[in-house]
C-alpha positions as CSV (number, residue, x, y, z in Angstrom):
1,X,-2.0,18.4,-11.5
2,X,-5.0,19.0,-13.6
3,X,-7.3,16.3,-14.8
4,X,-10.3,14.3,-13.9
5,X,-10.2,12.9,-10.4
6,X,-10.8,9.3,-11.5
7,X,-8.0,9.5,-14.1
8,X,-5.6,11.1,-11.5
9,X,-6.4,8.4,-8.9
10,X,-6.1,5.5,-11.4
11,X,-2.7,6.8,-12.6
12,X,-1.3,7.2,-9.1
13,X,-2.6,3.8,-7.9
14,X,-1.4,2.0,-11.0
15,X,2.1,3.6,-10.7
16,X,2.3,2.5,-7.1
17,X,1.5,-1.1,-8.2
18,X,3.9,-1.1,-11.1
19,X,6.8,0.4,-9.0
20,X,6.3,-2.2,-6.3
21,X,6.3,-5.1,-8.8
22,X,9.4,-3.7,-10.6
23,X,11.1,-2.9,-7.3
24,X,11.5,0.7,-8.3
25,X,11.8,1.7,-4.6
26,X,12.8,5.3,-5.1
27,X,9.9,6.0,-7.5
28,X,7.5,4.2,-5.2
29,X,8.7,6.2,-2.2
30,X,8.3,9.4,-4.2
31,X,4.6,8.7,-4.6
32,X,4.2,9.2,-0.8
33,X,3.8,12.4,1.1
34,X,6.4,13.0,3.8
35,X,3.6,12.7,6.5
36,X,2.1,9.6,4.8
37,X,0.3,7.0,6.9
38,X,0.4,3.3,5.7
39,X,-1.9,1.1,7.7
40,X,-3.0,-2.5,7.5
41,X,-5.4,-3.1,10.4
42,X,-5.8,-6.5,12.0
43,X,-9.2,-8.1,12.5
44,X,-10.6,-8.0,16.1
45,X,-13.1,-10.8,15.2
46,X,-14.8,-12.2,12.2
47,X,-16.7,-9.0,11.5
48,X,-14.6,-6.1,12.8
49,X,-11.1,-4.8,12.2
50,X,-9.2,-2.5,14.5
51,X,-10.3,1.1,14.0
52,X,-7.4,2.9,15.8
53,X,-3.8,2.1,14.9
54,X,-2.6,3.6,18.1
55,X,-4.9,1.5,20.3
56,X,-5.4,-1.7,18.4
57,X,-3.3,-4.4,16.7
58,X,-2.2,-3.7,13.2
59,X,-0.5,-6.0,10.6
60,X,1.4,-2.9,9.5
61,X,1.3,0.6,10.8
62,X,3.7,3.3,9.5
63,X,3.1,6.9,10.4
64,X,5.5,8.7,8.1
65,X,7.3,8.2,4.8
66,X,10.6,8.1,6.7
67,X,9.5,4.8,8.2
68,X,8.8,3.5,4.7
69,X,12.3,4.6,3.7
70,X,13.7,2.6,6.6
71,X,11.8,-0.5,5.4
72,X,13.1,0.0,1.9
73,X,16.7,0.4,3.2
74,X,16.4,-3.0,5.1
75,X,15.2,-4.7,1.9
76,X,18.0,-3.2,-0.1
77,X,20.6,-4.1,2.5
78,X,20.0,-7.8,2.3
79,X,20.2,-7.9,6.1
80,X,16.5,-8.7,6.6
81,X,16.2,-12.5,6.6
82,X,12.5,-12.2,5.8
83,X,13.2,-10.3,2.6
84,X,16.6,-11.8,1.6
85,X,14.9,-13.3,-1.5
86,X,12.0,-11.1,-2.4
87,X,8.9,-12.7,-3.8
88,X,7.8,-11.9,-7.3
89,X,4.6,-9.9,-7.2
90,X,1.8,-8.7,-9.5
91,X,-0.4,-6.0,-7.9
92,X,-3.8,-5.4,-9.4
93,X,-6.4,-2.8,-8.7
94,X,-10.0,-2.7,-9.7
95,X,-13.3,-1.0,-8.9
96,X,-11.5,2.4,-8.4
97,X,-13.9,5.1,-7.2
98,X,-13.2,8.7,-6.2
99,X,-15.3,10.9,-3.9
100,X,-15.8,14.5,-5.0
101,X,-12.7,16.5,-4.1
102,X,-12.5,17.8,-0.5
103,X,-12.3,21.5,0.2
104,X,-8.5,21.2,0.5
105,X,-8.3,19.6,-2.9
106,X,-7.5,16.1,-1.7
107,X,-9.1,13.0,-3.1
108,X,-10.6,10.1,-1.2
109,X,-10.1,7.0,-3.3
110,X,-11.4,3.4,-2.8
111,X,-10.3,0.3,-4.7
112,X,-10.2,-3.4,-4.6
113,X,-6.6,-4.6,-4.3
114,X,-5.2,-8.0,-5.1
115,X,-1.6,-9.1,-4.9
116,X,-0.4,-12.3,-6.5
117,X,2.8,-13.4,-4.9
118,X,5.3,-16.1,-5.8
119,X,7.7,-17.1,-2.9
120,X,10.8,-18.1,-4.8
121,X,12.5,-19.8,-1.9
122,X,9.5,-22.0,-1.0
123,X,8.2,-22.4,-4.6
124,X,4.7,-21.4,-3.3
125,X,2.2,-18.9,-4.5
126,X,-0.3,-16.8,-2.5
127,X,-2.9,-14.2,-3.1
128,X,-3.7,-11.3,-0.8
129,X,-6.9,-9.3,-1.5
130,X,-8.8,-6.6,0.2
131,X,-10.3,-3.1,0.1
132,X,-7.9,-0.2,-0.2
133,X,-8.6,3.4,0.9
134,X,-6.4,6.2,-0.2
135,X,-6.1,9.9,0.5
136,X,-4.3,11.7,-2.4
137,X,-3.1,15.2,-2.0
138,X,-1.6,17.7,-4.4
139,X,1.9,18.7,-3.6
140,X,4.4,20.7,-5.7
141,X,2.6,20.0,-9.0
142,X,2.2,16.2,-8.4
143,X,-0.2,13.9,-6.5
144,X,1.1,12.2,-3.4
145,X,-0.4,9.4,-1.3
146,X,-1.1,10.9,2.1
147,X,-2.8,7.9,3.5
148,X,-3.2,4.2,2.5
149,X,-5.3,1.8,4.5
150,X,-5.6,-1.7,3.2
151,X,-8.2,-4.0,4.8
152,X,-7.0,-7.5,4.1
153,X,-10.0,-9.8,3.7
154,X,-7.9,-13.0,3.8
155,X,-5.8,-12.2,6.8
156,X,-4.6,-15.7,7.6
157,X,-1.0,-15.0,6.6
158,X,0.9,-17.9,5.0
159,X,4.0,-15.8,4.3
160,X,5.8,-12.6,5.2
161,X,3.6,-9.5,4.9
162,X,5.4,-6.3,4.2
163,X,4.9,-3.2,2.0
164,X,6.0,-5.0,-1.1
165,X,3.8,-8.1,-0.7
166,X,0.4,-6.4,-0.3
């Protein structure tokens, strides 16, 4: 759990991207804290996105890792028509910055996130991009994602949006 904050953050974020692309769901889930929040707010208008997941519209809002586990279970089961044939993805992160550690030892991390997606069924490709905000916390000798907020900048959605596609 020791190391420079930027190196720690870069490692966690890159692992998350790799695990999603390789469909290593158990390892991906292990990166998340049990009380993790995963939020993709919707835009209220051209200049403002929703600022409260409880009161506004969200593209995705998950308030605990158990809900992420349920989504992974649906993907694995094959019973979800939307994810019966998963897209091929390449997640990329850049411009990773880290604020000085908080008094509780957590790290506030910001990045630019891009996901290239190939829809195998439709033979179409899409790119999602936006700004990602993370809160990383130390837990049992490892770093966990306590909060992930992704502000999609191209929110006209041409395909299914779920945890694996953004």
